[in-house]
C-alpha positions as CSV (number, residue, x, y, z in Angstrom):
1,M,-243.3,-25.0,-56.3
2,P,-242.5,-22.0,-58.6
3,N,-239.0,-21.6,-60.0
4,K,-237.3,-18.6,-58.4
5,G,-234.7,-18.2,-61.1
6,P,-231.2,-19.5,-61.7
7,T,-229.5,-21.1,-58.7
8,Q,-226.3,-19.6,-57.4
9,T,-224.3,-22.4,-59.1
10,N,-226.0,-21.7,-62.4
11,R,-225.2,-18.0,-62.0
12,K,-221.6,-18.7,-61.3
13,R,-221.4,-21.0,-64.3
14,K,-222.9,-18.2,-66.5
15,I,-220.4,-15.7,-65.1
16,Y,-217.5,-18.0,-65.8
17,E,-218.8,-18.8,-69.4
18,T,-219.3,-15.1,-70.1
19,W,-215.8,-14.2,-68.7
20,V,-214.3,-16.9,-71.0
21,D,-216.2,-15.4,-74.0
22,I,-215.0,-11.9,-73.2
23,Q,-211.4,-13.2,-73.1
24,E,-211.9,-15.1,-76.3
25,N,-212.9,-11.9,-77.9
26,L,-210.2,-9.6,-76.4
27,G,-207.4,-11.9,-75.4
28,S,-206.1,-12.7,-71.9
29,A,-207.2,-10.2,-69.2
30,N,-203.6,-10.0,-68.1
31,R,-202.9,-7.9,-71.2
32,W,-205.6,-5.4,-70.5
33,P,-205.1,-2.1,-68.6
34,R,-205.6,-2.7,-64.9
35,N,-208.5,-0.2,-64.6
36,I,-210.5,-2.1,-67.2
37,R,-210.1,-5.3,-65.3
38,T,-211.2,-3.5,-62.2
39,Y,-214.3,-1.9,-63.9
40,L,-215.5,-5.3,-65.1
41,W,-215.7,-6.6,-61.6
42,T,-217.0,-3.4,-59.9
43,K,-220.7,-3.1,-59.0
44,Y,-222.5,0.0,-59.8
45,L,-220.0,1.7,-62.2
46,K,-220.0,5.5,-62.0
47,H,-220.2,7.7,-65.1
48,W,-216.6,8.1,-66.2
49,P,-215.6,4.4,-65.7
50,R,-218.6,3.4,-67.9
51,I,-217.3,5.7,-70.6
52,M,-213.8,4.3,-70.3
53,L,-215.0,0.7,-70.4
54,A,-217.2,1.4,-73.4
55,A,-214.3,3.1,-75.2
56,F,-212.1,0.1,-74.5
57,I,-214.7,-2.4,-75.8
58,F,-215.3,-0.3,-78.9
59,T,-211.6,0.2,-79.7
60,N,-211.0,-3.5,-79.4
61,G,-214.0,-4.6,-81.5
62,M,-215.9,-6.6,-78.9
63,N,-219.6,-7.1,-79.4
64,P,-221.4,-4.6,-77.1
65,G,-224.1,-7.2,-76.6
66,L,-221.5,-9.4,-74.8
67,L,-220.6,-6.5,-72.5
68,M,-224.3,-5.9,-71.8
69,K,-224.7,-9.6,-70.9
70,W,-221.8,-9.2,-68.5
71,V,-223.3,-6.0,-67.1
72,D,-226.5,-7.9,-66.3
73,L,-224.8,-10.9,-64.7
74,M,-222.5,-8.8,-62.5
75,H,-225.0,-6.1,-61.6
76,L,-222.7,-3.4,-62.8
77,C,-225.7,-1.1,-63.4
78,R,-228.0,0.1,-60.7
79,D,-230.9,0.7,-63.0
80,Q,-232.1,0.9,-66.7
81,A,-230.8,4.4,-67.1
82,V,-227.3,3.2,-66.7
83,K,-227.8,0.4,-69.3
84,R,-229.3,3.0,-71.6
85,H,-226.1,5.0,-71.1
86,F,-224.0,2.1,-72.4
87,R,-226.2,1.6,-75.4
88,T,-226.2,5.4,-76.2
89,L,-222.4,5.5,-75.9
90,F,-222.0,2.6,-78.4
91,Q,-224.5,4.2,-80.8
92,A,-222.6,7.5,-80.5
93,F,-219.2,5.8,-81.2
94,E,-220.7,4.1,-84.3
95,Q,-221.9,7.5,-85.6
96,G,-218.5,8.9,-85.2
97,R,-219.1,11.1,-82.2
98,Y,-216.3,11.5,-79.6
99,I,-213.8,9.8,-81.9
100,K,-211.2,12.5,-81.2
101,A,-212.2,13.1,-77.6
102,L,-211.9,9.6,-76.2
103,Y,-209.2,7.1,-76.4
104,A,-208.5,3.6,-75.1
105,F,-205.7,0.9,-75.2
106,D,-205.7,-1.1,-78.4
107,L,-204.7,-4.6,-77.5
108,I,-203.6,-5.6,-81.1
109,R,-201.4,-2.5,-81.7
110,G,-200.3,-2.3,-78.1
111,R,-200.9,1.5,-77.8
112,Y,-203.4,4.0,-76.8
113,E,-205.6,5.3,-79.6
114,Y,-208.4,7.6,-80.2
115,L,-211.7,5.9,-81.2
116,D,-210.9,6.4,-84.9
117,G,-207.6,4.5,-84.6
118,T,-205.2,7.5,-84.5
119,P,-202.4,7.0,-82.0
120,R,-202.5,9.1,-78.9
121,M,-199.0,10.5,-79.2
122,D,-198.6,12.1,-75.7
123,V,-199.3,8.7,-74.1
124,I,-197.0,6.9,-76.5
125,K,-194.2,9.4,-75.8
126,S,-194.6,9.1,-72.0
127,Q,-194.3,5.3,-72.3
128,R,-190.9,5.6,-74.0
129,T,-189.3,7.4,-71.1
């Protein structure tokens, strides 16, 4: 009888192990912005949530390969074009594109920052009030 792929139990184990790996990289999910936690568990992410998730991963230094493993396990992408969008975003970030246009929450510094590490002052000021 041919093997039809991983069993449901095996898939759940892989999801759990990958989730633990992500939290080992970024710290407890309780410290992340709520929208990021939601995006990681949402099937078929739309355009803007993918950008925000990629910016968060980049800002916090997580390996994009780990995110792509999670994307595959959780079926966050409908097709290969969406996966290509993630890869293209990470390449663009590495090349310095969008560094002053996009920002995300930096877990270590506890503030919102542009992709180059500059604090996003209007968000910081609004958090003080």
